[in-house]
Backbone bond lengths (Angstrom), bond angles and torsions (degrees), N, CA, C in turn:
res aa  C-N    CA-C-N  psi(-1)  N-CA   C-N-CA  omega(-1)  CA-C   N-CA-C  phi
1 M - - - 1.556 - - 1.623 106.80 -
2 T 1.186 116.15 134.24 1.433 124.86 175.10 1.440 109.44 -69.61
3 P 1.397 117.69 154.46 1.486 114.88 171.94 1.572 112.51 -65.07
4 E 1.248 118.53 -31.27 1.525 119.17 178.99 1.464 108.35 -67.39
5 A 1.359 123.78 -40.53 1.391 125.71 179.32 1.491 110.92 -64.90
6 A 1.428 116.03 -31.40 1.442 122.88 179.32 1.397 116.05 -67.71
7 M 1.322 115.02 -28.65 1.530 120.19 178.31 1.450 114.70 -60.93
8 S 1.451 120.03 -26.04 1.389 114.51 -174.21 1.545 107.47 -85.80
9 E 1.326 112.76 -22.67 1.540 118.74 177.90 1.577 103.07 -76.21
10 I 1.255 122.02 -42.41 1.542 123.21 177.69 1.492 110.71 -62.39
11 A 1.300 114.34 -36.44 1.493 117.79 178.71 1.425 110.95 -62.10
12 G 1.316 116.34 -28.56 1.548 121.89 179.69 1.380 110.85 -89.52
13 G 1.363 121.96 5.67 1.449 118.39 172.58 1.649 113.00 100.07
14 S 1.390 116.03 8.48 1.371 116.63 -175.55 1.525 114.11 -80.02
15 Q 1.394 111.11 111.40 1.326 115.51 177.68 1.558 122.22 -68.88
16 S 1.431 104.42 -28.78 1.580 111.32 176.41 1.508 110.99 -68.17
17 A 1.354 116.89 -41.64 1.502 118.95 177.32 1.524 109.81 -60.81
18 F 1.277 119.28 -41.54 1.387 127.55 175.93 1.502 112.56 -51.83
19 A 1.458 110.30 -53.96 1.510 121.11 -177.15 1.562 106.45 -60.00
20 R 1.287 118.78 -46.39 1.520 121.92 -178.19 1.453 108.83 -62.70
21 L 1.287 118.75 -45.69 1.503 124.30 178.60 1.571 113.38 -58.67
22 L 1.397 112.52 -43.81 1.536 127.06 178.19 1.531 101.14 -62.97
23 G 1.338 123.19 -53.15 1.413 120.05 -175.89 1.541 114.97 -68.44
24 E 1.266 120.64 -18.87 1.451 122.17 177.63 1.532 108.33 -87.83
25 L 1.221 118.09 -34.76 1.564 115.24 -162.86 1.563 108.35 -109.93
26 A 1.278 115.30 -23.76 1.629 115.75 -176.50 1.483 114.79 -60.45
27 P 1.343 118.68 -43.53 1.487 116.98 -175.98 1.543 111.51 -62.25
28 R 1.284 121.91 -36.26 1.473 131.99 175.23 1.515 113.41 -60.19
29 M 1.365 106.33 -50.61 1.599 119.24 -178.42 1.480 106.53 -68.04
30 L 1.275 119.62 -40.65 1.573 122.94 -178.90 1.541 106.99 -68.22
31 R 1.272 123.86 -37.85 1.457 117.42 -177.61 1.519 107.34 -71.99
32 F 1.312 117.19 -38.19 1.537 122.66 174.41 1.421 111.16 -58.92
33 A 1.334 121.96 -47.47 1.484 122.39 179.27 1.569 108.01 -61.68
34 R 1.253 119.79 -45.22 1.425 125.63 -176.95 1.421 111.27 -62.77
35 S 1.409 116.41 -32.17 1.480 116.24 177.76 1.489 115.15 -76.23
36 L 1.320 113.77 -13.28 1.603 119.72 -179.87 1.415 102.83 -97.81
37 L 1.341 125.14 -27.33 1.438 122.43 -176.61 1.511 107.40 -121.20
38 P 1.276 120.20 72.46 1.500 121.72 -178.69 1.429 111.78 -63.70
39 G 1.287 120.75 140.35 1.547 127.43 175.65 1.443 107.93 78.83
40 S 1.342 120.58 12.22 1.487 119.28 176.94 1.480 117.06 -135.58
41 P 1.353 116.34 59.98 1.476 121.51 -173.81 1.705 112.45 -57.56
42 G 1.339 109.78 -29.44 1.526 114.35 -179.31 1.613 109.11 -67.12
43 E 1.408 114.27 -43.78 1.393 120.81 178.30 1.576 112.36 -61.26
44 A 1.297 110.49 -41.14 1.582 116.85 -175.23 1.570 103.65 -65.57
45 D 1.330 116.07 -47.08 1.498 122.80 179.14 1.490 111.40 -49.39
46 E 1.446 114.51 -50.21 1.410 120.02 179.49 1.521 113.18 -63.35
47 I 1.269 117.96 -37.07 1.441 120.03 176.68 1.479 116.61 -63.85
48 I 1.374 114.32 -41.16 1.472 119.13 176.89 1.509 106.51 -64.30
49 Q 1.338 123.34 -42.81 1.392 121.81 174.63 1.503 115.73 -57.47
50 E 1.281 116.98 -42.59 1.499 118.67 177.81 1.423 108.51 -69.57
51 A 1.360 133.38 -37.11 1.346 136.64 -179.59 1.479 108.32 -64.27
52 F 1.340 118.02 -48.71 1.478 113.87 177.85 1.490 112.65 -71.93
53 L 1.303 117.20 -27.26 1.555 115.73 174.31 1.553 107.20 -59.87
54 R 1.265 110.79 -49.85 1.523 112.47 -179.97 1.573 112.54 -59.65
55 L 1.216 122.02 -36.40 1.449 129.35 178.02 1.563 104.04 -57.54
56 W 1.447 118.17 -55.32 1.394 117.44 177.70 1.473 117.77 -56.64
57 Q 1.449 113.87 -44.17 1.402 117.24 175.33 1.515 117.59 -59.15
58 Q 1.332 113.65 -39.00 1.585 119.90 -173.34 1.524 112.06 -88.57
59 A 1.338 118.42 -5.39 1.446 119.60 -179.70 1.478 121.17 -56.02
60 P 1.344 117.49 -32.12 1.465 114.40 173.82 1.597 111.93 -70.13
61 A 1.263 118.47 -23.69 1.583 120.34 -179.26 1.517 108.50 -93.12
62 W 1.267 122.38 9.25 1.531 128.28 -166.44 1.742 97.55 -71.34
63 R 1.281 111.36 130.79 1.484 118.78 171.64 1.543 106.23 -101.63
64 P 1.363 115.24 122.25 1.469 118.01 -175.86 1.558 122.67 -63.81
65 E 1.316 112.89 -5.22 1.524 111.87 179.70 1.561 108.00 -86.45
66 G 1.338 119.63 -4.31 1.425 115.77 178.68 1.559 112.14 -96.66
67 R 1.231 121.99 166.89 1.536 123.01 170.97 1.406 110.13 -103.77
68 V 1.349 105.50 138.38 1.561 117.43 -173.49 1.525 111.02 -61.06
69 S 1.410 111.09 -43.09 1.480 120.75 -174.92 1.581 112.37 -64.18
70 T 1.295 113.78 -36.72 1.416 116.92 -179.52 1.592 109.44 -73.90
71 W 1.391 118.73 -41.60 1.456 120.26 178.47 1.534 106.42 -64.95
72 L 1.301 123.19 -42.70 1.490 123.86 173.01 1.379 116.60 -55.88
73 H 1.316 119.59 -46.62 1.448 127.05 179.25 1.590 105.08 -59.05
74 Q 1.254 121.02 -41.32 1.476 119.90 -179.57 1.526 109.45 -71.35
75 V 1.211 122.63 -41.14 1.479 125.17 174.70 1.516 110.08 -58.17
76 V 1.297 119.39 -50.09 1.473 122.70 -178.72 1.550 107.24 -63.43
77 Y 1.277 116.22 -41.53 1.499 116.96 -174.65 1.546 109.06 -62.51
78 R 1.382 110.66 -47.53 1.560 117.63 -177.09 1.512 112.70 -64.92
79 L 1.347 113.85 -29.96 1.543 115.51 -177.93 1.608 106.17 -78.04
80 C 1.300 112.10 -34.42 1.512 115.82 175.50 1.462 117.27 -60.92
81 L 1.434 110.76 -40.25 1.449 116.18 -177.43 1.577 106.67 -74.25
82 D 1.340 117.41 -39.23 1.495 115.14 173.34 1.435 114.60 -58.62
83 Q 1.427 121.67 -34.92 1.390 124.88 173.54 1.504 116.16 -64.27
84 L 1.388 114.50 -43.15 1.441 120.61 173.25 1.479 112.33 -65.72
85 R 1.251 123.59 -25.76 1.400 122.77 175.83 1.527 115.78 -75.53
86 R 1.413 109.05 -29.30 1.390 110.93 179.80 1.598 110.26 -80.04
87 R 1.311 118.32 -19.74 1.451 126.28 178.09 1.509 109.75 -69.65
88 R 1.325 122.66 -29.54 1.380 129.49 -176.75 1.411 113.65 -51.07
89 P 1.346 123.97 133.53 1.421 123.79 -174.39 1.619 101.23 -74.64
90 S 1.300 112.59 148.72 1.457 114.57 171.77 1.655 108.66 -136.01
91 V 1.264 107.45 161.24 1.519 117.70 -176.20 1.461 100.27 -115.74
92 E 1.336 115.27 135.91 1.615 116.99 173.72 1.519 100.15 -87.55
93 I 1.366 109.17 149.35 1.397 121.73 -173.35 1.511 110.41 -66.28
94 D 1.326 115.10 -39.68 1.463 121.37 178.50 1.501 110.61 -58.68
95 T 1.370 119.98 -41.85 1.472 123.77 179.05 1.483 107.58 -67.39
96 L 1.313 121.28 -45.57 1.439 124.37 -177.21 1.620 108.44 -60.94
97 E 1.393 118.67 -46.58 1.442 119.59 178.75 1.588 111.52 -59.40
98 A 1.363 118.19 -42.75 1.449 125.37 177.85 1.587 113.23 -55.52
99 E 1.307 111.16 -35.11 1.506 115.52 -178.84 1.508 113.23 -73.34
100 L 1.350 113.58 -30.43 1.498 119.38 -173.31 1.497 106.55 -80.55
């Protein structure tokens, strides 16, 4: 069964279709997330969990003309970018003014 066909079953609440899709796509998505977040395998794992949670939640709204793997790549990419932004060092304005 293709990932696109599995989405209609997942939309109906099929946990077995979700498990099959997870088994098929998760390893590739995890490698992708780890390449974007080097040195943080735990963060990459959490991002994959969040991405597949979103897939489960969005399954009823799925439009069959799209590819599941493309959508999932975009979700993982954006979640990784958000994580990288949170890692950026920041300086509080009050601290900066005190130093001047």
